[in-house]
C-alpha positions in Angstrom: 115.7 65.3 118.4 112.4 66.2 119.5 113.0 69.0 122.0 115.5 70.4 119.1 112.9 70.2 117.0 110.1 71.5 119.2 112.5 74.7 119.9 113.2 75.7 116.2 109.1 76.1 116.1 109.3 78.1 119.0 112.0 80.2 118.0 110.6 80.5 114.4 106.9 81.5 116.0 109.1 84.3 118.4 110.6 85.1 115.3 107.6 85.6 112.9 105.5 87.7 115.9 108.2 89.5 116.1 108.5 90.8 112.6 104.7 91.5 112.7 105.3 93.7 115.8 108.1 95.3 113.7 105.6 95.9 110.7 103.0 97.1 113.3 105.2 99.7 114.8 106.2 101.2 111.8 102.7 101.9 110.3 102.4 103.7 113.9 102.8 107.8 113.6 103.1 110.3 116.9 103.3 113.7 116.1 104.3 115.8 119.1 103.8 119.4 119.0 105.0 122.4 122.0 106.8 125.4 121.7 107.4 125.4 118.6 109.1 122.1 118.0 107.1 119.3 115.7 108.5 116.0 115.5 106.4 113.3 113.4 108.0 109.6 114.1 106.9 106.1 113.9 106.1 103.2 116.0 110.1 102.0 115.7 111.3 104.8 116.5 111.7 106.6 112.7 111.8 110.2 112.7 110.1 111.5 109.6 109.8 114.5 110.4 111.5 117.5 112.3 110.5 121.3 112.3 111.7 124.0 113.9 109.8 126.6 113.8 107.2 125.9 110.8 111.2 125.1 109.4 111.7 121.5 107.8 115.3 120.6 109.7 116.2 117.3 107.2 120.1 117.2 108.4 119.1 116.6 112.2 116.5 114.3 111.3 119.7 112.0 109.7 121.6 112.4 112.7 118.9 111.8 115.1 117.9 108.7 113.2 121.1 107.4 113.0 122.1 108.0 117.1 119.2 106.4 117.2 119.9 103.3 115.5 122.9 103.2 117.2 121.1 103.4 120.3 119.3 101.0 119.5 122.6 98.5 118.9 124.2 99.3 121.4 120.8 97.8 122.9 120.6 94.9 121.9 123.8 94.2 122.1 124.1 94.5 126.1 120.7 91.9 126.6 122.3 89.5 124.2 125.5 90.1 126.7 123.0 89.5 129.6 121.5 86.5 128.2 118.4 87.6 127.5 118.6 86.6 123.7 115.6 84.2 122.1 118.7 81.2 122.6 117.6 82.6 127.0 114.4 82.5 126.3 114.8 78.5 124.7 117.3 77.0 127.3 119.9 76.7 124.9 
């Protein structure tokens, strides 16, 4: 019983740390500008702005953000299948 309680505490602690990290990453902004293309994105890989030769491309921004989100889902699923989820960290 004590062991399960310790595992739950550790799980909550890991979840809290992950949430803090996500918040910190959302607050970071990265800007890359090369050959007439400018990309502004957050540290959690969300494109805020995409410009080509000074013209904002909102439709491309939306599609790329959707693709990034889908790729993150695939990566999370693969990690879970490999046993790399939190339950693996807690020995469960």
